[in-house]
Every structure is written in structure tokens, then in C-alpha cells.
Biopython code that builds the backbone (N, CA, C, O; Angstrom):
import numpy as np
from Bio.PDB.StructureBuilder import StructureBuilder

atoms = [
    (1, "MET", "N", (2.544, 8.035, 4.267)),
    (1, "MET", "CA", (3.438, 7.058, 4.860)),
    (1, "MET", "C", (4.756, 7.756, 5.162)),
    (1, "MET", "O", (5.282, 8.499, 4.334)),
    (2, "CYS", "N", (5.275, 7.511, 6.341)),
    (2, "CYS", "CA", (6.551, 8.085, 6.751)),
    (2, "CYS", "C", (7.394, 6.956, 7.348)),
    (2, "CYS", "O", (6.950, 6.260, 8.260)),
    (3, "VAL", "N", (8.610, 6.780, 6.829)),
    (3, "VAL", "CA", (9.494, 5.709, 7.292)),
    (3, "VAL", "C", (10.771, 6.316, 7.853)),
    (3, "VAL", "O", (11.420, 7.130, 7.196)),
    (4, "ASP", "N", (11.128, 5.919, 9.068)),
    (4, "ASP", "CA", (12.430, 6.291, 9.625)),
    (4, "ASP", "C", (13.447, 5.343, 9.004)),
    (4, "ASP", "O", (13.416, 4.141, 9.266)),
    (5, "LEU", "N", (14.332, 5.866, 8.198)),
    (5, "LEU", "CA", (15.268, 5.033, 7.449)),
    (5, "LEU", "C", (16.333, 4.369, 8.311)),
    (5, "LEU", "O", (17.039, 3.476, 7.841)),
    (6, "PHE", "N", (16.458, 4.793, 9.568)),
    (6, "PHE", "CA", (17.447, 4.183, 10.454)),
    (6, "PHE", "C", (16.849, 3.084, 11.315)),
    (6, "PHE", "O", (17.518, 2.090, 11.596)),
    (7, "THR", "N", (15.589, 3.248, 11.741)),
    (7, "THR", "CA", (14.974, 2.268, 12.633)),
    (7, "THR", "C", (13.922, 1.395, 11.960)),
    (7, "THR", "O", (13.601, 0.319, 12.465)),
    (8, "GLY", "N", (13.380, 1.840, 10.828)),
    (8, "GLY", "CA", (12.308, 1.108, 10.167)),
    (8, "GLY", "C", (10.934, 1.432, 10.723)),
    (8, "GLY", "O", (9.933, 0.925, 10.217)),
    (9, "GLU", "N", (10.860, 2.273, 11.760)),
    (9, "GLU", "CA", (9.564, 2.671, 12.311)),
    (9, "GLU", "C", (8.781, 3.394, 11.225)),
    (9, "GLU", "O", (9.294, 4.306, 10.578)),
    (10, "THR", "N", (7.546, 2.982, 11.034)),
    (10, "THR", "CA", (6.729, 3.496, 9.935)),
    (10, "THR", "C", (5.375, 3.936, 10.456)),
    (10, "THR", "O", (4.787, 3.273, 11.309)),
    (11, "CYS", "N", (4.883, 5.047, 9.946)),
    (11, "CYS", "CA", (3.542, 5.538, 10.259)),
    (11, "CYS", "C", (2.777, 5.704, 8.955)),
    (11, "CYS", "O", (3.269, 6.307, 8.001)),
    (12, "PHE", "N", (1.579, 5.165, 8.932)),
    (12, "PHE", "CA", (0.653, 5.406, 7.834)),
    (12, "PHE", "C", (-0.389, 6.380, 8.346)),
    (12, "PHE", "O", (-0.967, 6.166, 9.411)),
    (13, "TYR", "N", (-0.634, 7.437, 7.610)),
    (13, "TYR", "CA", (-1.643, 8.437, 7.950)),
    (13, "TYR", "C", (-2.797, 8.238, 6.980)),
    (13, "TYR", "O", (-2.683, 8.549, 5.795)),
    (14, "LYS", "N", (-3.910, 7.717, 7.492)),
    (14, "LYS", "CA", (-5.015, 7.328, 6.627)),
    (14, "LYS", "C", (-6.228, 8.233, 6.847)),
    (14, "LYS", "O", (-6.734, 8.359, 7.962)),
    (15, "TYR", "N", (-6.673, 8.846, 5.781)),
    (15, "TYR", "CA", (-7.857, 9.695, 5.762)),
    (15, "TYR", "C", (-8.904, 9.068, 4.852)),
    (15, "TYR", "O", (-9.107, 9.562, 3.743)),
    (16, "GLY", "N", (-9.558, 8.033, 5.262)),
    (16, "GLY", "CA", (-10.632, 7.445, 4.481)),
    (16, "GLY", "C", (-10.240, 7.041, 3.069)),
    (16, "GLY", "O", (-11.097, 6.980, 2.187)),
    (17, "ALA", "N", (-8.997, 6.772, 2.845)),
    (17, "ALA", "CA", (-8.514, 6.417, 1.516)),
    (17, "ALA", "C", (-8.501, 4.897, 1.348)),
    (17, "ALA", "O", (-8.824, 4.148, 2.271)),
    (18, "ALA", "N", (-8.125, 4.474, 0.165)),
    (18, "ALA", "CA", (-7.967, 3.038, -0.093)),
    (18, "ALA", "C", (-6.917, 2.487, 0.871)),
    (18, "ALA", "O", (-6.018, 3.215, 1.290)),
    (19, "PRO", "N", (-7.025, 1.220, 1.220)),
    (19, "PRO", "CA", (-6.021, 0.641, 2.114)),
    (19, "PRO", "C", (-4.634, 0.640, 1.475)),
    (19, "PRO", "O", (-4.493, 0.727, 0.255)),
    (20, "SER", "N", (-3.641, 0.543, 2.306)),
    (20, "SER", "CA", (-2.271, 0.311, 1.870)),
    (20, "SER", "C", (-1.938, -1.116, 2.287)),
    (20, "SER", "O", (-2.672, -1.725, 3.066)),
    (21, "TYR", "N", (-0.851, -1.643, 1.780)),
    (21, "TYR", "CA", (-0.496, -3.033, 2.068)),
    (21, "TYR", "C", (0.988, -3.119, 2.385)),
    (21, "TYR", "O", (1.817, -2.475, 1.743)),
    (22, "VAL", "N", (1.307, -3.933, 3.393)),
    (22, "VAL", "CA", (2.692, -4.160, 3.793)),
    (22, "VAL", "C", (2.898, -5.664, 3.835)),
    (22, "VAL", "O", (2.035, -6.399, 4.314)),
    (23, "TRP", "N", (4.030, -6.121, 3.339)),
    (23, "TRP", "CA", (4.309, -7.548, 3.437)),
    (23, "TRP", "C", (5.796, -7.806, 3.522)),
    (23, "TRP", "O", (6.641, -7.028, 3.081)),
    (24, "SER", "N", (6.054, -8.959, 4.124)),
    (24, "SER", "CA", (7.406, -9.487, 4.232)),
    (24, "SER", "C", (7.253, -10.986, 4.074)),
    (24, "SER", "O", (6.318, -11.435, 3.411)),
    (25, "GLY", "N", (8.116, -11.754, 4.644)),
    (25, "GLY", "CA", (8.012, -13.204, 4.544)),
    (25, "GLY", "C", (6.829, -13.781, 5.305)),
    (25, "GLY", "O", (6.510, -14.959, 5.143)),
    (26, "ARG", "N", (6.170, -12.968, 6.136)),
    (26, "ARG", "CA", (5.080, -13.475, 6.968)),
    (26, "ARG", "C", (3.694, -13.243, 6.390)),
    (26, "ARG", "O", (2.701, -13.577, 7.037)),
    (27, "GLY", "N", (3.598, -12.689, 5.212)),
    (27, "GLY", "CA", (2.296, -12.473, 4.596)),
    (27, "GLY", "C", (2.001, -11.002, 4.370)),
    (27, "GLY", "O", (2.832, -10.134, 4.639)),
    (28, "VAL", "N", (0.806, -10.741, 3.873)),
    (28, "VAL", "CA", (0.389, -9.394, 3.501)),
    (28, "VAL", "C", (-0.535, -8.839, 4.581)),
    (28, "VAL", "O", (-1.480, -9.502, 5.008)),
    (29, "ARG", "N", (-0.247, -7.615, 5.012)),
    (29, "ARG", "CA", (-1.078, -6.940, 6.014)),
    (29, "ARG", "C", (-1.772, -5.746, 5.364)),
    (29, "ARG", "O", (-1.126, -4.920, 4.718)),
    (30, "ARG", "N", (-3.086, -5.660, 5.539)),
    (30, "ARG", "CA", (-3.853, -4.520, 5.034)),
    (30, "ARG", "C", (-3.811, -3.422, 6.082)),
    (30, "ARG", "O", (-4.072, -3.675, 7.258)),
    (31, "VAL", "N", (-3.483, -2.201, 5.666)),
    (31, "VAL", "CA", (-3.425, -1.047, 6.559)),
    (31, "VAL", "C", (-4.528, -0.096, 6.119)),
    (31, "VAL", "O", (-4.502, 0.415, 4.999)),
    (32, "HIS", "N", (-5.493, 0.142, 6.994)),
    (32, "HIS", "CA", (-6.594, 1.032, 6.633)),
    (32, "HIS", "C", (-7.001, 1.884, 7.831)),
    (32, "HIS", "O", (-6.645, 1.596, 8.974)),
    (33, "GLY", "N", (-7.741, 2.920, 7.543)),
    (33, "GLY", "CA", (-8.219, 3.811, 8.588)),
    (33, "GLY", "C", (-9.716, 3.994, 8.478)),
    (33, "GLY", "O", (-10.322, 3.641, 7.467)),
    (34, "GLU", "N", (-10.305, 4.544, 9.514)),
    (34, "GLU", "CA", (-11.739, 4.754, 9.552)),
    (34, "GLU", "C", (-12.126, 6.219, 9.387)),
    (34, "GLU", "O", (-13.307, 6.531, 9.233)),
    (35, "SER", "N", (-11.146, 7.124, 9.417)),
    (35, "SER", "CA", (-11.442, 8.555, 9.298)),
    (35, "SER", "C", (-12.007, 8.878, 7.923)),
    (35, "SER", "O", (-11.658, 8.250, 6.923)),
    (36, "PHE", "N", (-12.890, 9.875, 7.899)),
    (36, "PHE", "CA", (-13.396, 10.380, 6.633)),
    (36, "PHE", "C", (-12.364, 11.315, 6.013)),
    (36, "PHE", "O", (-11.438, 11.773, 6.683)),
    (37, "ALA", "N", (-12.538, 11.584, 4.741)),
    (37, "ALA", "CA", (-11.648, 12.515, 4.052)),
    (37, "ALA", "C", (-11.728, 13.890, 4.709)),
    (37, "ALA", "O", (-12.754, 14.228, 5.298)),
    (38, "PRO", "N", (-10.670, 14.683, 4.620)),
    (38, "PRO", "CA", (-10.686, 16.030, 5.204)),
    (38, "PRO", "C", (-11.883, 16.832, 4.701)),
    (38, "PRO", "O", (-12.244, 16.764, 3.527)),
    (39, "GLY", "N", (-12.487, 17.590, 5.608)),
    (39, "GLY", "CA", (-13.647, 18.400, 5.256)),
    (39, "GLY", "C", (-14.960, 17.781, 5.671)),
    (39, "GLY", "O", (-15.959, 18.490, 5.796)),
    (40, "PHE", "N", (-14.991, 16.466, 5.891)),
    (40, "PHE", "CA", (-16.215, 15.801, 6.311)),
    (40, "PHE", "C", (-16.375, 15.769, 7.823)),
    (40, "PHE", "O", (-17.493, 15.680, 8.330)),
    (41, "GLU", "N", (-15.284, 15.841, 8.530)),
    (41, "GLU", "CA", (-15.312, 15.870, 9.986)),
    (41, "GLU", "C", (-14.068, 16.579, 10.482)),
    (41, "GLU", "O", (-13.125, 16.795, 9.721)),
    (42, "ASP", "N", (-14.063, 16.937, 11.741)),
    (42, "ASP", "CA", (-12.981, 17.754, 12.286)),
    (42, "ASP", "C", (-11.914, 16.955, 13.015)),
    (42, "ASP", "O", (-11.228, 17.512, 13.871)),
    (43, "ARG", "N", (-11.749, 15.699, 12.718)),
    (43, "ARG", "CA", (-10.685, 14.950, 13.380)),
    (43, "ARG", "C", (-9.556, 14.676, 12.406)),
    (43, "ARG", "O", (-9.739, 14.734, 11.190)),
    (44, "GLY", "N", (-8.415, 14.383, 12.940)),
    (44, "GLY", "CA", (-7.245, 14.126, 12.107)),
    (44, "GLY", "C", (-7.282, 12.735, 11.505)),
    (44, "GLY", "O", (-8.257, 12.002, 11.669)),
    (45, "PRO", "N", (-6.226, 12.382, 10.815)),
    (45, "PRO", "CA", (-6.163, 11.061, 10.187)),
    (45, "PRO", "C", (-5.951, 9.966, 11.226)),
    (45, "PRO", "O", (-5.465, 10.223, 12.327)),
    (46, "ASP", "N", (-6.318, 8.757, 10.864)),
    (46, "ASP", "CA", (-5.941, 7.597, 11.660)),
    (46, "ASP", "C", (-4.458, 7.365, 11.426)),
    (46, "ASP", "O", (-3.971, 7.506, 10.304)),
    (47, "VAL", "N", (-3.744, 7.009, 12.483)),
    (47, "VAL", "CA", (-2.312, 6.752, 12.368)),
    (47, "VAL", "C", (-2.067, 5.285, 12.721)),
    (47, "VAL", "O", (-2.407, 4.832, 13.814)),
    (48, "VAL", "N", (-1.478, 4.560, 11.790)),
    (48, "VAL", "CA", (-1.136, 3.149, 12.007)),
    (48, "VAL", "C", (0.377, 3.063, 12.040)),
    (48, "VAL", "O", (1.052, 3.445, 11.084)),
    (49, "ARG", "N", (0.907, 2.558, 13.150)),
    (49, "ARG", "CA", (2.355, 2.458, 13.327)),
    (49, "ARG", "C", (2.786, 0.994, 13.249)),
    (49, "ARG", "O", (2.124, 0.102, 13.780)),
    (50, "LEU", "N", (3.895, 0.780, 12.583)),
    (50, "LEU", "CA", (4.471, -0.561, 12.516)),
    (50, "LEU", "C", (5.942, -0.430, 12.190)),
    (50, "LEU", "O", (6.425, 0.657, 11.876)),
    (51, "LYS", "N", (6.645, -1.531, 12.265)),
    (51, "LYS", "CA", (8.076, -1.535, 11.970)),
    (51, "LYS", "C", (8.310, -2.332, 10.698)),
    (51, "LYS", "O", (7.913, -3.491, 10.585)),
    (52, "MET", "N", (8.957, -1.688, 9.752)),
    (52, "MET", "CA", (9.331, -2.378, 8.521)),
    (52, "MET", "C", (10.791, -2.784, 8.637)),
    (52, "MET", "O", (11.655, -1.962, 8.940)),
    (53, "ARG", "N", (11.049, -4.035, 8.397)),
    (53, "ARG", "CA", (12.394, -4.575, 8.479)),
    (53, "ARG", "C", (12.973, -4.718, 7.067)),
    (53, "ARG", "O", (12.229, -4.684, 6.086)),
    (54, "PRO", "N", (14.287, -4.877, 6.962)),
    (54, "PRO", "CA", (14.862, -5.105, 5.628)),
    (54, "PRO", "C", (14.151, -6.261, 4.925)),
    (54, "PRO", "O", (13.943, -7.323, 5.512)),
    (55, "GLY", "N", (13.795, -6.048, 3.698)),
    (55, "GLY", "CA", (13.040, -7.037, 2.932)),
    (55, "GLY", "C", (11.551, -6.753, 2.905)),
    (55, "GLY", "O", (10.828, -7.333, 2.094)),
    (56, "SER", "N", (11.075, -5.868, 3.776)),
    (56, "SER", "CA", (9.659, -5.504, 3.785)),
    (56, "SER", "C", (9.345, -4.627, 2.586)),
    (56, "SER", "O", (10.209, -3.929, 2.056)),
    (57, "ARG", "N", (8.099, -4.681, 2.178)),
    (57, "ARG", "CA", (7.629, -3.868, 1.062)),
    (57, "ARG", "C", (6.277, -3.278, 1.436)),
    (57, "ARG", "O", (5.519, -3.862, 2.212)),
    (58, "ALA", "N", (5.994, -2.133, 0.882)),
    (58, "ALA", "CA", (4.690, -1.508, 1.089)),
    (58, "ALA", "C", (4.179, -1.008, -0.246)),
    (58, "ALA", "O", (4.956, -0.655, -1.133)),
    (59, "ILE", "N", (2.874, -0.983, -0.377)),
    (59, "ILE", "CA", (2.269, -0.436, -1.581)),
    (59, "ILE", "C", (1.115, 0.460, -1.163)),
    (59, "ILE", "O", (0.278, 0.090, -0.339)),
    (60, "ILE", "N", (1.095, 1.643, -1.753)),
    (60, "ILE", "CA", (0.051, 2.631, -1.500)),
    (60, "ILE", "C", (-0.631, 2.863, -2.840)),
    (60, "ILE", "O", (0.040, 3.024, -3.860)),
    (61, "LEU", "N", (-1.957, 2.882, -2.843)),
    (61, "LEU", "CA", (-2.665, 3.005, -4.111)),
    (61, "LEU", "C", (-3.929, 3.821, -3.964)),
    (61, "LEU", "O", (-4.440, 4.011, -2.860)),
    (62, "SER", "N", (-4.424, 4.300, -5.082)),
    (62, "SER", "CA", (-5.685, 5.038, -5.078)),
    (62, "SER", "C", (-6.844, 4.051, -5.176)),
    (62, "SER", "O", (-6.658, 2.897, -5.561)),
    (63, "ASP", "N", (-8.040, 4.516, -4.824)),
    (63, "ASP", "CA", (-9.201, 3.627, -4.813)),
    (63, "ASP", "C", (-9.559, 3.107, -6.202)),
    (63, "ASP", "O", (-10.206, 2.065, -6.310)),
    (64, "GLY", "N", (-9.159, 3.795, -7.259)),
    (64, "GLY", "CA", (-9.435, 3.312, -8.607)),
    (64, "GLY", "C", (-8.746, 1.997, -8.923)),
    (64, "GLY", "O", (-9.214, 1.253, -9.785)),
    (65, "VAL", "N", (-7.646, 1.692, -8.248)),
    (65, "VAL", "CA", (-6.919, 0.439, -8.481)),
    (65, "VAL", "C", (-7.724, -0.747, -7.958)),
    (65, "VAL", "O", (-7.740, -1.810, -8.578)),
    (66, "LEU", "N", (-8.390, -0.568, -6.819)),
    (66, "LEU", "CA", (-9.145, -1.674, -6.226)),
    (66, "LEU", "C", (-10.484, -1.904, -6.908)),
    (66, "LEU", "O", (-11.026, -3.006, -6.821)),
    (67, "GLY", "N", (-11.019, -0.931, -7.565)),
    (67, "GLY", "CA", (-12.297, -1.117, -8.253)),
    (67, "GLY", "C", (-13.426, -1.326, -7.274)),
    (67, "GLY", "O", (-13.771, -0.416, -6.521)),
    (68, "ASP", "N", (-14.006, -2.512, -7.273)),
    (68, "ASP", "CA", (-15.177, -2.789, -6.431)),
    (68, "ASP", "C", (-14.839, -2.983, -4.958)),
    (68, "ASP", "O", (-15.733, -3.246, -4.154)),
    (69, "GLY", "N", (-13.588, -2.862, -4.597)),
    (69, "GLY", "CA", (-13.196, -2.985, -3.191)),
    (69, "GLY", "C", (-12.722, -4.371, -2.793)),
    (69, "GLY", "O", (-12.155, -4.538, -1.713)),
    (70, "ASP", "N", (-12.940, -5.367, -3.639)),
    (70, "ASP", "CA", (-12.464, -6.714, -3.334)),
    (70, "ASP", "C", (-10.968, -6.759, -3.632)),
    (70, "ASP", "O", (-10.554, -6.712, -4.790)),
    (71, "ASP", "N", (-10.169, -6.851, -2.580)),
    (71, "ASP", "CA", (-8.712, -6.783, -2.762)),
    (71, "ASP", "C", (-8.036, -8.147, -2.759)),
    (71, "ASP", "O", (-6.813, -8.231, -2.653)),
    (72, "ARG", "N", (-8.801, -9.191, -2.871)),
    (72, "ARG", "CA", (-8.229, -10.544, -2.852)),
    (72, "ARG", "C", (-7.180, -10.727, -3.956)),
    (72, "ARG", "O", (-6.113, -11.290, -3.713)),
    (73, "TRP", "N", (-7.486, -10.251, -5.167)),
    (73, "TRP", "CA", (-6.552, -10.370, -6.286)),
    (73, "TRP", "C", (-5.240, -9.665, -5.978)),
    (73, "TRP", "O", (-4.167, -10.152, -6.334)),
    (74, "LEU", "N", (-5.330, -8.517, -5.315)),
    (74, "LEU", "CA", (-4.133, -7.742, -5.000)),
    (74, "LEU", "C", (-3.306, -8.433, -3.917)),
    (74, "LEU", "O", (-2.087, -8.543, -4.047)),
    (75, "ARG", "N", (-3.956, -8.899, -2.853)),
    (75, "ARG", "CA", (-3.219, -9.582, -1.783)),
    (75, "ARG", "C", (-2.545, -10.844, -2.303)),
    (75, "ARG", "O", (-1.410, -11.139, -1.927)),
    (76, "GLU", "N", (-3.227, -11.588, -3.158)),
    (76, "GLU", "CA", (-2.623, -12.797, -3.736)),
    (76, "GLU", "C", (-1.445, -12.436, -4.634)),
    (76, "GLU", "O", (-0.403, -13.091, -4.598)),
    (77, "SER", "N", (-1.616, -11.407, -5.426)),
    (77, "SER", "CA", (-0.540, -10.968, -6.316)),
    (77, "SER", "C", (0.680, -10.518, -5.513)),
    (77, "SER", "O", (1.811, -10.862, -5.858)),
    (78, "LEU", "N", (0.457, -9.758, -4.455)),
    (78, "LEU", "CA", (1.568, -9.276, -3.643)),
    (78, "LEU", "C", (2.278, -10.408, -2.912)),
    (78, "LEU", "O", (3.502, -10.387, -2.782)),
    (79, "SER", "N", (1.533, -11.386, -2.439)),
    (79, "SER", "CA", (2.165, -12.481, -1.706)),
    (79, "SER", "C", (3.042, -13.335, -2.613)),
    (79, "SER", "O", (3.950, -14.016, -2.136)),
    (80, "ARG", "N", (2.776, -13.303, -3.922)),
    (80, "ARG", "CA", (3.571, -14.076, -4.887)),
    (80, "ARG", "C", (4.638, -13.239, -5.580)),
    (80, "ARG", "O", (5.498, -13.785, -6.272)),
    (81, "ALA", "N", (4.593, -11.933, -5.406)),
    (81, "ALA", "CA", (5.459, -11.026, -6.168)),
    (81, "ALA", "C", (6.940, -11.283, -5.889)),
    (81, "ALA", "O", (7.384, -11.260, -4.741)),
    (82, "GLU", "N", (7.671, -11.521, -6.932)),
    (82, "GLU", "CA", (9.129, -11.668, -6.867)),
    (82, "GLU", "C", (9.723, -10.693, -7.868)),
    (82, "GLU", "O", (10.348, -11.093, -8.850)),
    (83, "VAL", "N", (9.521, -9.416, -7.607)),
    (83, "VAL", "CA", (10.005, -8.392, -8.535)),
    (83, "VAL", "C", (11.230, -7.715, -7.940)),
    (83, "VAL", "O", (11.341, -7.588, -6.721)),
    (84, "PRO", "N", (12.152, -7.279, -8.799)),
    (84, "PRO", "CA", (13.435, -6.778, -8.318)),
    (84, "PRO", "C", (13.412, -5.382, -7.699)),
    (84, "PRO", "O", (14.318, -5.027, -6.946)),
    (85, "ASP", "N", (12.385, -4.588, -8.009)),
    (85, "ASP", "CA", (12.419, -3.215, -7.515)),
    (85, "ASP", "C", (11.008, -2.643, -7.404)),
    (85, "ASP", "O", (10.044, -3.222, -7.904)),
    (86, "ALA", "N", (10.912, -1.497, -6.739)),
    (86, "ALA", "CA", (9.627, -0.860, -6.483)),
    (86, "ALA", "C", (8.959, -0.393, -7.774)),
    (86, "ALA", "O", (7.740, -0.498, -7.907)),
    (87, "ARG", "N", (9.732, 0.115, -8.716)),
    (87, "ARG", "CA", (9.145, 0.591, -9.978)),
    (87, "ARG", "C", (8.446, -0.543, -10.720)),
    (87, "ARG", "O", (7.335, -0.368, -11.220)),
    (88, "THR", "N", (9.089, -1.694, -10.792)),
    (88, "THR", "CA", (8.491, -2.839, -11.473)),
    (88, "THR", "C", (7.230, -3.296, -10.754)),
    (88, "THR", "O", (6.229, -3.609, -11.399)),
    (89, "LEU", "N", (7.267, -3.338, -9.435)),
    (89, "LEU", "CA", (6.087, -3.746, -8.673)),
    (89, "LEU", "C", (4.925, -2.785, -8.926)),
    (89, "LEU", "O", (3.793, -3.223, -9.133)),
    (90, "SER", "N", (5.196, -1.493, -8.911)),
    (90, "SER", "CA", (4.145, -0.503, -9.170)),
    (90, "SER", "C", (3.539, -0.710, -10.558)),
    (90, "SER", "O", (2.317, -0.728, -10.713)),
    (91, "ARG", "N", (4.382, -0.861, -11.545)),
    (91, "ARG", "CA", (3.895, -1.041, -12.920)),
    (91, "ARG", "C", (3.084, -2.316, -13.072)),
    (91, "ARG", "O", (2.016, -2.302, -13.684)),
    (92, "GLN", "N", (3.583, -3.422, -12.519)),
    (92, "GLN", "CA", (2.862, -4.689, -12.641)),
    (92, "GLN", "C", (1.504, -4.615, -11.947)),
    (92, "GLN", "O", (0.512, -5.124, -12.467)),
    (93, "THR", "N", (1.458, -3.984, -10.778)),
    (93, "THR", "CA", (0.189, -3.852, -10.055)),
    (93, "THR", "C", (-0.792, -3.019, -10.861)),
    (93, "THR", "O", (-1.963, -3.381, -10.974)),
    (94, "LEU", "N", (-0.336, -1.923, -11.417)),
    (94, "LEU", "CA", (-1.187, -1.057, -12.224)),
    (94, "LEU", "C", (-1.682, -1.783, -13.473)),
    (94, "LEU", "O", (-2.856, -1.668, -13.825)),
    (95, "GLN", "N", (-0.817, -2.517, -14.139)),
    (95, "GLN", "CA", (-1.213, -3.257, -15.341)),
    (95, "GLN", "C", (-2.248, -4.319, -15.015)),
    (95, "GLN", "O", (-3.199, -4.510, -15.773)),
    (96, "THR", "N", (-2.077, -5.016, -13.895)),
    (96, "THR", "CA", (-3.054, -6.030, -13.494)),
    (96, "THR", "C", (-4.406, -5.386, -13.210)),
    (96, "THR", "O", (-5.441, -5.918, -13.612)),
    (97, "ALA", "N", (-4.405, -4.258, -12.530)),
    (97, "ALA", "CA", (-5.654, -3.548, -12.238)),
    (97, "ALA", "C", (-6.340, -3.102, -13.526)),
    (97, "ALA", "O", (-7.560, -3.201, -13.649)),
    (98, "MET", "N", (-5.568, -2.619, -14.468)),
    (98, "MET", "CA", (-6.138, -2.139, -15.729)),
    (98, "MET", "C", (-6.738, -3.280, -16.558)),
    (98, "MET", "O", (-7.649, -3.057, -17.356)),
    (99, "ARG", "N", (-6.231, -4.492, -16.371)),
    (99, "ARG", "CA", (-6.730, -5.648, -17.122)),
    (99, "ARG", "C", (-8.009, -6.238, -16.547)),
    (99, "ARG", "O", (-8.493, -7.247, -17.061)),
    (100, "GLY", "N", (-8.562, -5.658, -15.518)),
    (100, "GLY", "CA", (-9.820, -6.250, -15.081)),
    (100, "GLY", "C", (-10.235, -6.000, -13.658)),
    (100, "GLY", "O", (-11.299, -6.462, -13.246)),
    (101, "HIS", "N", (-9.447, -5.294, -12.894)),
    (101, "HIS", "CA", (-9.829, -5.094, -11.504)),
    (101, "HIS", "C", (-10.104, -3.639, -11.169)),
    (101, "HIS", "O", (-10.828, -3.351, -10.216)),
    (102, "GLY", "N", (-9.552, -2.737, -11.920)),
    (102, "GLY", "CA", (-9.698, -1.320, -11.626)),
    (102, "GLY", "C", (-11.086, -0.802, -11.936)),
    (102, "GLY", "O", (-11.876, -1.458, -12.614)),
    (103, "ALA", "N", (-11.371, 0.396, -11.425)),
    (103, "ALA", "CA", (-12.698, 0.984, -11.553)),
    (103, "ALA", "C", (-12.812, 1.921, -12.744)),
    (103, "ALA", "O", (-13.890, 2.466, -12.981)),
    (104, "GLY", "N", (-11.747, 2.129, -13.497)),
    (104, "GLY", "CA", (-11.800, 3.092, -14.578)),
    (104, "GLY", "C", (-11.621, 4.512, -14.066)),
    (104, "GLY", "O", (-11.588, 5.460, -14.851)),
    (105, "ASP", "N", (-11.508, 4.659, -12.776)),
    (105, "ASP", "CA", (-11.233, 5.935, -12.123)),
    (105, "ASP", "C", (-9.726, 6.163, -12.216)),
    (105, "ASP", "O", (-9.013, 5.362, -12.820)),
    (106, "ASP", "N", (-9.242, 7.248, -11.622)),
    (106, "ASP", "CA", (-7.792, 7.442, -11.618)),
    (106, "ASP", "C", (-7.137, 6.271, -10.901)),
    (106, "ASP", "O", (-7.684, 5.738, -9.936)),
    (107, "MET", "N", (-5.977, 5.878, -11.373)),
    (107, "MET", "CA", (-5.249, 4.757, -10.799)),
    (107, "MET", "C", (-3.813, 5.175, -10.551)),
    (107, "MET", "O", (-3.076, 5.511, -11.478)),
    (108, "THR", "N", (-3.428, 5.147, -9.277)),
    (108, "THR", "CA", (-2.075, 5.489, -8.889)),
    (108, "THR", "C", (-1.544, 4.400, -7.973)),
    (108, "THR", "O", (-2.248, 3.948, -7.069)),
    (109, "VAL", "N", (-0.305, 3.974, -8.202)),
    (109, "VAL", "CA", (0.323, 2.947, -7.376)),
    (109, "VAL", "C", (1.729, 3.417, -7.018)),
    (109, "VAL", "O", (2.500, 3.821, -7.888)),
    (110, "LEU", "N", (2.049, 3.360, -5.737)),
    (110, "LEU", "CA", (3.383, 3.703, -5.251)),
    (110, "LEU", "C", (3.885, 2.531, -4.422)),
    (110, "LEU", "O", (3.195, 2.077, -3.509)),
    (111, "ALA", "N", (5.070, 2.041, -4.729)),
    (111, "ALA", "CA", (5.650, 0.924, -3.980)),
    (111, "ALA", "C", (6.911, 1.389, -3.264)),
    (111, "ALA", "O", (7.646, 2.243, -3.760)),
    (112, "VAL", "N", (7.149, 0.809, -2.085)),
    (112, "VAL", "CA", (8.321, 1.124, -1.267)),
    (112, "VAL", "C", (8.969, -0.182, -0.851)),
    (112, "VAL", "O", (8.299, -1.083, -0.347)),
    (113, "TYR", "N", (10.272, -0.283, -1.062)),
    (113, "TYR", "CA", (11.042, -1.428, -0.589)),
    (113, "TYR", "C", (11.966, -0.939, 0.518)),
    (113, "TYR", "O", (12.563, 0.131, 0.400)),
    (114, "VAL", "N", (12.086, -1.702, 1.578)),
    (114, "VAL", "CA", (13.028, -1.365, 2.647)),
    (114, "VAL", "C", (14.181, -2.359, 2.558)),
    (114, "VAL", "O", (13.987, -3.572, 2.642)),
    (115, "GLN", "N", (15.380, -1.819, 2.386)),
    (115, "GLN", "CA", (16.559, -2.658, 2.280)),
    (115, "GLN", "C", (17.558, -2.254, 3.337)),
    (115, "GLN", "O", (17.537, -1.125, 3.827)),
    (116, "GLU", "N", (18.424, -3.167, 3.684)),
    (116, "GLU", "CA", (19.479, -2.868, 4.652)),
    (116, "GLU", "C", (20.499, -1.938, 4.012)),
    (116, "GLU", "O", (20.830, -2.058, 2.833)),
    (117, "ARG", "N", (20.982, -1.011, 4.823)),
    (117, "ARG", "CA", (21.993, -0.073, 4.315)),
    (117, "ARG", "C", (23.274, -0.835, 4.014)),
    (117, "ARG", "O", (23.696, -1.702, 4.780)),
    (118, "ALA", "N", (23.875, -0.501, 2.901)),
    (118, "ALA", "CA", (25.117, -1.162, 2.498)),
    (118, "ALA", "C", (26.316, -0.437, 3.060)),
    (118, "ALA", "O", (27.453, -0.850, 2.826)),
]
sb = StructureBuilder()
sb.init_structure("model")
sb.init_model(0)
sb.init_chain("A")
sb.init_seg("    ")
for serial, (resi, resn, name, xyz) in enumerate(atoms, 1):
    if name == "N":
        sb.init_residue(resn, " ", resi, " ")
    sb.init_atom(name, np.array(xyz, "f"), 0.0, 1.0, " ", f" {name:<3s}", serial, name[0])
structure = sb.get_structure()
């Protein structure tokens, strides 16, 4: 994920990984790609472009967090999340996955908040 901190223009580079999620006041959007992991084919990553506005949030996670692939619990959790910062959101998401949704595989969660410059 690459974010232009001045314009909010964002690119997600997806190589057959678990989806990422972006949300604001309008709901949660799943960002995913169709490319295979590097080494399986000779094409580059899928690139998904969007604009993140102040108040937008994104979460990037490993496939171990989603477990069986049903992300309904995660989308519902994110749409209700009222957490003050990215660190808390990452921790809460990881704890929820560990309590019953994760696959027991490696679990990594990274959260990004976009705020207006002060």
C-alpha cells in the first residue's frame, strides 16, 4: 500500500494475498487482486487505486487472520470500530481473530488512519 500524504491518492499492490479493507463513513470496501504470488507467473501485481480522505482507515492483514476466508466477522467489526488509533485497531482485530476466526497460521495486522494535516 502506498499513500500520497498530500492528495490521499492510494495504490494497493496485490499479489494473491489476503484482501485489504478500506472504510470511511460510507462502509467497508474489500480490496483484492487476482494475481498469483511471485514465482507462479510472470506478471506483476494487481494495482487498485483509490482516494483516501481524512477519516478513512485501511487495514492490511495476512491470510492467517481470515482463517477459512469468510470475512463477514471482520467487515462487521470494522464497520462498528470506534477506536482512537491504528495501533488499537490492529490489536483488537488480531485479538478477535485469535479468539475464533484465525487459521492458527501466522497472523499479522497493519492499520492505517488518514487524518487531516494540522
